[in-house]
N, C-alpha and C positions, 0 to 999 in steps of 0.2 A: 855488330859493329865491325868495321874492317880491321884486320890484324894490325897491331901497332898504333891504333887510335888511342889518344889520351882519354881516360875515363873521367868524365865530369858529370855533375848532377844534370846539366842540360842535355848532354849526349845520352845519358841514361833514360831521361824522360822520353826522348824520341825512340830509343831502342826498345823500350818497354811497351810502347803503344801497340795494342792488339795482341799482347802476349798474356799468359796466365798471371804473372806478377803485376803487369800493368793493369789488367782488368781488376785485380784486387785492390789497386790504389796504392801499391807500395812505392815509396819515393826514396831515392838516394839523396841525402842531404849534404854529405861531406865525404871525401875520400882522400886518403894519402896512403903511403906504403904500409904503415903499421896500424891504421885506424880507418874504419868505415862506419858511417852513421846513416841510419835509415829511419823513416817515419811512416806510420800507418794511422790514419784517422779511422776509427772503428765506426762502421755503419751497420745497418740491419743485415746486409748481405754477408757480413762476417760472423754472424751469430748462429749457434745451434738453436733448436726450438725452445730451449730453456732460457734463452736470452743472454748467454755469455759467449765470448769469442770461441769459435770452433777450434779444436786441436789442430786441424789441418792448416788453419790460418796462421797459428803461432809458428808452425814448422815452415810454411811457405815464406813467411816474412823473414825469419832468421836465415833460412837457406838462401834467399835472394840477396841479403846483405853479405853473407859469406861469399856468394858467387861474384859479386862486384869486386871484393877484395882479391879473390882468386884470379880474376881476369887481369888485374893490375900487375900480377907477378908472372904471367905467362910469357914465354918466349915466342917470338914470331913463328907462325906455322903450327902453334899448339892450340889445343882446345882442352876441355875438361868435362867431367861428369861427377856428380856426387855418388860415392859408393857406400858410404855409411853415415848415418846421422842418429843423433839422440837428443831428445828435448825433455826437459823437466819444466812443468808449469807450476808456479808457487802461488800465484795471485790471479784472480779473475779480472776480466775487463768486459765492458759492455758498450752499448751504443753511445757515441759521443766522446768516449775516451780516446786519448791519443797515446799510441805506443811508440817508444823510441828504442831502436836497436843499435848497439855498439858492438862492432866486430873487430877482432884482432887475430892475427895469425899466431898459431902455436908452433907450426913447422912449415917451412917453404922449401921444398926439395925439387929435384928434377922431375920426379915421377909422381909425387904426392904433395898435397898441402893439407894441413889440419887447421881448422878455424874454430874459434869460440865466438859466440854471440850472446850478449846479455840484453834481454828485452825488459824495459822498465815502463811502468805506468805511474805517472806523477812521482818520479824519482825513487819509486820503490821497485826492487827487483821482482819481476813478474814471471820471467822464464829464463832458462839457461839452455843453450844449444851448442852442441859440438858436431862437427862433420869432418869427414875425410874426402878430399877431392882427388880423383885420379887424373893426372895430366895425360892427354892423348894427342896424337898427331891430328891436325885439322883434316877432316874428311873432305874429299873432292866430290862434287856432284850435288847430291840431294840435301846436304847439310846435316844428315843424321850422324850422330857420333856413337 
């Protein structure tokens, strides 16, 4: 999305098309400065061979929700990358389940942001995620940060 664009669920749907989180079916549901909500409808593609949500899906879902919140707090001309993350999964999920993620900032600074994301299945806490985002100058040219 262009720098300074307002982040809305509709704009995120367009921005996610053809990207890793978009291909996973991650949706931004609601965003404001101190709260981000996302949703993921669990399909077979999200499962490991044992039939439960793969660990990488939990991480990708939560990291994407934190990323949308991070973007809302960036200054024009800035970008970011995740430099540290941690996920605990407490409850399983399978095909047909809907996961909801709620993210909130713990720290929003000039050079770093720290986010927590709680992922629930049927109102039960299923996973807890924290990450540190490093704020970077937006790169010119190939888009790599």
